[in-house]
C-alpha positions as CSV (number, residue, x, y, z in Angstrom):
1,M,-10.6,15.8,-21.0
2,A,-9.1,13.4,-23.5
3,A,-12.5,12.4,-24.7
4,L,-13.6,16.0,-25.0
5,T,-10.5,17.2,-26.8
6,H,-9.8,14.0,-28.8
7,F,-6.1,14.0,-27.6
8,S,-4.9,10.8,-26.0
9,K,-4.7,10.4,-22.3
10,P,-1.0,9.7,-22.2
11,Y,-0.3,12.8,-24.3
12,L,-2.4,15.1,-22.1
13,G,-0.7,13.6,-19.1
14,L,2.7,14.7,-20.4
15,V,1.3,18.1,-21.3
16,E,-0.3,18.7,-17.9
17,T,2.7,17.6,-16.0
18,G,5.0,19.8,-18.0
19,R,6.9,17.1,-19.8
20,R,5.6,18.2,-23.2
21,T,5.4,21.7,-24.7
22,V,1.9,23.1,-24.6
23,T,1.0,23.7,-28.3
24,V,-1.5,26.1,-29.8
25,D,-3.8,23.2,-30.7
26,V,-4.0,22.0,-27.1
27,I,-4.7,25.5,-25.8
28,E,-7.5,26.0,-28.4
29,R,-9.2,22.7,-27.5
30,Y,-9.0,23.4,-23.8
31,E,-10.5,26.9,-24.3
32,Q,-13.4,25.3,-26.3
33,V,-14.0,22.7,-23.6
34,L,-13.6,24.9,-20.6
35,G,-15.3,28.0,-22.1
36,V,-12.5,30.3,-20.8
37,A,-9.6,32.1,-22.5
38,I,-6.3,30.6,-21.6
39,G,-4.3,31.9,-24.6
40,T,-2.2,34.0,-22.2
41,A,-0.3,30.8,-21.6
42,L,1.3,31.5,-25.0
43,D,4.2,33.4,-23.5
44,P,6.7,34.0,-26.3
45,V,9.7,34.1,-23.9
46,R,8.7,30.8,-22.2
47,I,8.1,29.1,-25.5
48,T,11.3,30.4,-27.0
49,H,13.2,29.0,-24.0
50,E,11.6,25.6,-24.3
51,W,12.3,25.6,-28.0
52,L,15.9,26.5,-27.4
53,I,16.6,23.8,-24.8
54,A,14.3,21.0,-25.9
55,D,15.6,17.9,-27.6
56,T,14.5,17.3,-31.1
57,P,11.2,15.4,-30.8
58,A,10.6,12.2,-32.7
59,S,8.4,12.7,-35.8
60,T,4.9,11.4,-35.2
61,Y,2.7,11.1,-38.3
62,L,-0.9,10.3,-38.5
63,R,-1.6,7.0,-40.3
64,A,-5.2,7.4,-41.1
65,G,-6.7,8.9,-44.3
66,R,-5.6,9.3,-47.8
67,Q,-2.0,8.9,-48.7
68,V,-0.3,12.2,-49.6
69,G,2.1,11.9,-52.5
70,T,4.9,14.0,-53.8
71,G,2.7,15.7,-56.4
72,L,0.4,17.2,-53.8
73,V,3.3,18.4,-51.7
74,E,5.1,19.9,-54.7
75,A,1.9,21.8,-55.5
76,L,1.6,23.1,-52.0
77,E,5.3,24.1,-51.9
78,A,4.8,26.1,-55.1
79,R,1.7,27.7,-53.7
80,V,3.7,28.8,-50.6
81,V,6.3,30.5,-52.8
82,E,3.6,32.2,-54.9
83,L,1.8,33.6,-51.9
84,R,5.1,34.8,-50.4
85,H,5.9,36.8,-53.5
86,L,2.4,38.1,-53.8
87,D,2.8,39.7,-50.4
88,D,5.3,42.1,-52.0
89,T,2.6,43.8,-53.9
90,V,-0.8,42.8,-52.5
91,S,-2.4,44.3,-49.4
92,S,-2.5,42.4,-46.1
93,S,-6.3,42.6,-46.0
94,H,-6.5,40.6,-49.2
95,M,-3.6,38.3,-48.5
96,L,-4.5,37.2,-44.9
97,P,-7.7,35.2,-45.6
98,V,-6.1,33.5,-48.5
99,I,-3.0,32.5,-46.6
100,T,-4.9,31.4,-43.5
101,K,-7.1,29.3,-45.7
102,E,-4.1,27.6,-47.2
103,L,-2.6,27.1,-43.8
104,K,-5.8,25.5,-42.4
105,A,-5.9,23.1,-45.3
106,A,-2.3,22.1,-45.0
107,T,-2.6,21.7,-41.3
108,A,-5.6,19.4,-41.8
109,L,-3.4,17.2,-44.1
110,T,-0.9,16.8,-41.3
111,R,-3.6,15.6,-39.0
112,N,-5.8,13.5,-41.2
113,A,-3.8,12.1,-44.1
114,A,-1.3,9.3,-44.4
115,Y,2.2,9.9,-45.9
116,A,5.7,8.7,-45.9
117,D,8.3,10.2,-43.6
118,A,10.0,12.2,-46.3
119,T,6.7,13.6,-47.6
120,G,5.6,14.4,-44.1
121,R,8.7,16.4,-43.5
122,R,8.0,18.5,-46.5
123,L,4.4,18.9,-45.5
124,F,5.3,20.1,-42.0
125,T,7.8,22.5,-43.5
126,A,5.1,24.0,-45.7
127,V,2.9,24.4,-42.7
128,G,5.7,26.2,-40.9
129,E,6.4,28.5,-43.8
130,L,2.7,29.3,-44.2
131,A,2.4,30.0,-40.5
132,Q,5.3,32.5,-40.7
133,L,3.9,34.2,-43.8
134,A,0.4,34.4,-42.2
135,G,1.9,35.8,-39.0
136,W,3.8,38.4,-40.9
137,V,0.8,39.5,-42.9
138,A,-1.4,39.5,-39.8
139,S,1.1,41.7,-38.0
140,D,1.2,44.1,-40.9
141,A,-2.6,44.3,-40.7
142,G,-2.4,45.2,-37.0
143,Q,-3.8,41.8,-35.9
144,Y,-1.0,41.3,-33.4
145,A,-2.6,38.6,-31.2
146,Q,-3.5,36.5,-34.2
147,A,0.0,37.0,-35.6
148,K,1.6,35.7,-32.3
149,Q,-0.7,32.7,-32.4
150,L,0.2,32.0,-36.0
151,Y,3.9,32.3,-35.4
152,L,3.8,29.9,-32.4
153,S,1.7,27.4,-34.2
154,G,4.4,27.4,-36.9
155,V,7.0,26.7,-34.2
156,S,5.0,23.7,-33.1
157,A,5.0,22.4,-36.7
158,T,8.8,22.8,-37.0
159,E,9.3,20.9,-33.7
160,V,7.6,17.9,-35.2
161,I,10.4,17.6,-37.8
162,G,13.2,19.1,-35.8
163,D,13.7,22.0,-38.2
164,R,15.6,24.4,-35.9
165,V,16.3,26.9,-38.7
166,L,12.6,27.4,-39.7
167,G,11.7,27.5,-36.1
168,A,14.2,30.3,-35.6
169,Q,12.7,32.2,-38.5
170,L,9.3,32.0,-36.9
171,L,10.5,33.1,-33.5
172,S,12.7,35.9,-35.0
173,S,9.7,37.2,-36.9
174,L,7.7,37.2,-33.6
175,S,10.6,39.1,-31.9
176,Y,10.3,41.8,-34.6
177,Q,6.6,42.3,-33.8
178,I,7.3,42.4,-30.1
179,A,10.1,44.9,-30.5
180,N,7.7,47.2,-32.3
181,I,4.6,47.0,-30.1
182,G,5.5,44.9,-27.0
183,R,8.0,44.5,-24.3
184,R,11.4,45.3,-25.8
185,D,13.4,43.2,-23.3
186,D,11.2,40.2,-24.3
187,A,11.9,40.9,-28.0
188,F,15.6,41.0,-27.3
189,L,15.6,37.7,-25.5
190,V,13.5,36.0,-28.2
191,A,15.6,37.4,-31.1
192,R,18.9,36.4,-29.3
193,S,17.6,32.9,-28.6
194,A,16.5,32.5,-32.3
195,V,20.1,33.3,-33.4
196,K,21.6,30.9,-30.8
197,G,19.2,28.1,-31.6
198,A,19.4,28.2,-35.4
199,T,21.8,25.3,-35.7
200,G,23.0,24.8,-39.2
201,A,21.6,28.1,-40.6
202,T,23.0,29.2,-44.0
203,P,24.8,32.5,-44.3
204,V,21.8,34.6,-45.6
205,V,19.5,33.1,-43.0
206,R,21.9,33.9,-40.3
207,A,22.2,37.4,-41.6
208,L,18.4,37.8,-41.4
209,L,18.2,36.4,-37.8
210,L,21.0,38.7,-36.8
211,E,19.3,41.7,-38.3
212,R,16.2,41.2,-36.2
213,Y,18.5,40.7,-33.1
214,A,20.1,44.1,-34.0
215,W,16.8,45.7,-34.2
216,A,15.6,44.4,-30.9
217,A,18.9,45.7,-29.4
218,A,18.4,49.1,-31.0
219,R,14.9,49.4,-29.5
220,L,16.6,48.9,-26.1
221,R,19.1,51.6,-27.0
222,D,21.9,49.0,-26.6
223,G,24.4,50.6,-28.9
224,D,27.3,48.2,-28.2
225,T,25.2,45.1,-29.0
226,V,23.8,46.8,-32.1
227,R,27.2,47.6,-33.6
228,R,28.5,44.1,-32.8
229,V,25.5,42.3,-34.3
230,L,25.4,44.5,-37.4
231,D,29.1,43.6,-38.0
232,A,28.1,40.0,-37.7
233,V,25.3,40.6,-40.2
234,D,27.8,41.8,-42.7
235,D,30.2,38.9,-42.0
236,A,27.4,36.4,-42.4
237,Y,26.1,37.9,-45.6
238,E,29.5,37.9,-47.2
239,Q,29.8,34.2,-46.6
240,R,27.0,33.4,-49.1
241,A,28.1,31.4,-52.1
242,D,26.6,29.8,-55.2
243,G,27.2,26.3,-53.7
244,I,25.2,27.1,-50.6
245,C,21.5,26.4,-51.0
246,E,19.5,29.1,-49.2
247,P,15.8,28.6,-48.3
248,E,13.5,30.4,-50.7
249,W,12.1,32.5,-47.9
250,V,15.2,34.7,-47.7
251,Y,15.0,35.7,-51.4
252,W,14.3,39.3,-50.5
253,L,17.4,39.9,-48.3
254,N,20.1,41.8,-50.1
255,R,22.6,44.5,-49.4
256,A,20.0,47.3,-49.8
257,E,17.8,45.7,-47.1
258,I,20.8,45.3,-44.8
259,D,21.6,49.0,-45.3
260,V,18.0,49.9,-44.5
261,M,18.2,48.0,-41.2
262,A,21.5,49.6,-40.3
263,A,20.0,53.0,-41.0
264,R,16.9,52.3,-38.8
265,C,19.2,51.2,-36.0
266,A,21.3,54.4,-36.4
267,I,18.1,56.5,-36.1
268,E,17.0,54.6,-33.0
269,L,20.5,55.2,-31.5
270,G,20.4,58.9,-32.2
271,A,22.6,59.0,-35.2
272,P,20.3,60.1,-38.1
273,T,23.1,61.6,-40.2
274,Q,24.5,58.1,-40.6
275,A,21.1,56.8,-41.8
276,E,20.4,59.3,-44.6
277,P,22.9,58.1,-47.2
278,L,22.1,54.5,-46.5
279,L,18.3,55.1,-47.0
280,I,18.8,57.3,-50.1
281,R,20.9,54.7,-51.8
282,A,18.6,51.8,-50.9
283,L,15.5,53.7,-52.1
284,G,17.2,54.7,-55.3
285,G,17.4,51.1,-56.4
286,Y,14.3,49.7,-54.9
287,N,11.5,48.1,-56.9
288,S,8.8,50.7,-57.2
289,N,6.1,48.0,-57.4
290,H,6.8,47.2,-53.8
291,V,4.8,50.2,-52.7
292,R,4.4,49.4,-49.0
293,E,8.1,48.7,-48.5
294,V,9.2,51.9,-50.4
295,A,6.8,54.0,-48.3
296,L,8.0,52.4,-45.0
297,Y,11.6,53.2,-45.9
298,Q,10.5,56.8,-46.9
299,T,9.1,57.2,-43.3
300,W,12.5,56.3,-41.9
301,L,14.2,58.8,-44.3
302,A,11.7,61.4,-43.3
303,E,12.5,60.7,-39.6
304,S,16.2,61.1,-40.2
305,Y,15.6,64.4,-41.9
306,A,13.4,65.6,-39.1
307,K,16.0,64.6,-36.5
308,T,18.8,66.5,-38.3
309,G,16.6,69.6,-38.5
310,D,15.7,69.5,-42.3
311,L,12.0,69.8,-41.8
312,D,11.2,70.7,-45.4
313,A,12.8,67.5,-46.6
314,A,11.1,65.6,-43.9
315,R,7.6,66.9,-44.8
316,A,8.2,66.3,-48.6
317,T,9.4,62.7,-48.0
318,L,6.7,61.9,-45.6
319,G,4.2,63.3,-48.0
320,Q,5.2,60.6,-50.5
321,A,4.8,57.9,-47.9
322,Q,1.4,59.3,-46.9
323,A,0.2,59.1,-50.5
324,A,1.2,55.5,-50.7
325,A,-0.5,54.8,-47.3
326,E,-3.8,55.9,-48.9
327,R,-3.4,53.2,-51.5
328,V,-1.9,50.4,-49.4
329,D,-3.8,48.7,-46.6
330,S,-1.1,48.4,-44.0
331,A,-1.5,49.2,-40.3
332,R,2.3,49.0,-40.0
333,L,2.8,51.8,-42.6
334,L,0.0,53.9,-41.2
335,R,1.5,53.7,-37.7
336,R,4.8,54.8,-39.0
337,V,3.3,57.7,-41.0
338,V,1.4,59.0,-37.9
339,A,4.5,58.6,-35.7
340,V,6.8,60.6,-38.0
341,A,4.1,63.2,-38.7
342,N,3.8,63.8,-34.9
343,L,7.6,64.0,-34.7
344,I,7.8,66.6,-37.5
345,D,5.0,68.6,-35.8
346,R,6.9,68.6,-32.5
347,R,10.2,69.6,-34.1
348,G,8.4,72.4,-36.0
349,A,6.6,73.8,-33.0
């Protein structure tokens, strides 16, 4: 198997005896060699548990190939930021192949190039961030299995450099997908573990991780946990300061986004009247160029109207979201539009 997969015998011995985490790369190689699908071994709850309790592994860098310098890494880091911001306005179908191509190239560097330890850390960080972005875009496009694989491959990259915070971001992103389309108790466990394991998280990062934890709790209708965690979101966000360097990937989280999540949780818990003012205020100041997000939040406002009995307002608001859905290629948005349209039809019957 070592000869067929090109992994070393000692490494595969550790993997097969359970002393090393099974990574996406190993599973893919085994699938190719054996000719069978074993991807079901990528259980998010199990991997999250292993990520949470595992010691930080020693960094192991390949020493063959061309030396990677800071110039190349800086260009890659700038590209990651560019792609992340493009996702605000460009459809998932256009973004996904671009991001996965960048991820594949960056991953190849980690395997085949030579670099100093400091450069390697930045390189693996870029791989982790690209995997998170690719997973998020794949999920928006309805490619849920691919998104899960991308998220977990990113976790593997962060484990190499012991970056618990970025690993938590990846797992938390995966919990959000699971909460929406999978086992809600699994989503809750993954989201809670991400919060617990994010050692050294900055205030805004912690607020983001807690938001997804609150959403997972809301999907379980666990009102006590939702209220407690949303309070913790507010506390964490208020601790931000100019002297604290937040990672670039939380650039989008602000008070309006926090209000939107609080509104969504209120709707899930059966309190739509609490949601309406939060959503109206957030939408009033939102960047209209972010068509997908505006439309998604309009679906939540339409749902709150429907559940309070104002069906005319619900239909009008959902109509705006439907118009946007025709211009934006987003399975996530389309799923929301259909769900709320069905809700309005039931309420109006």
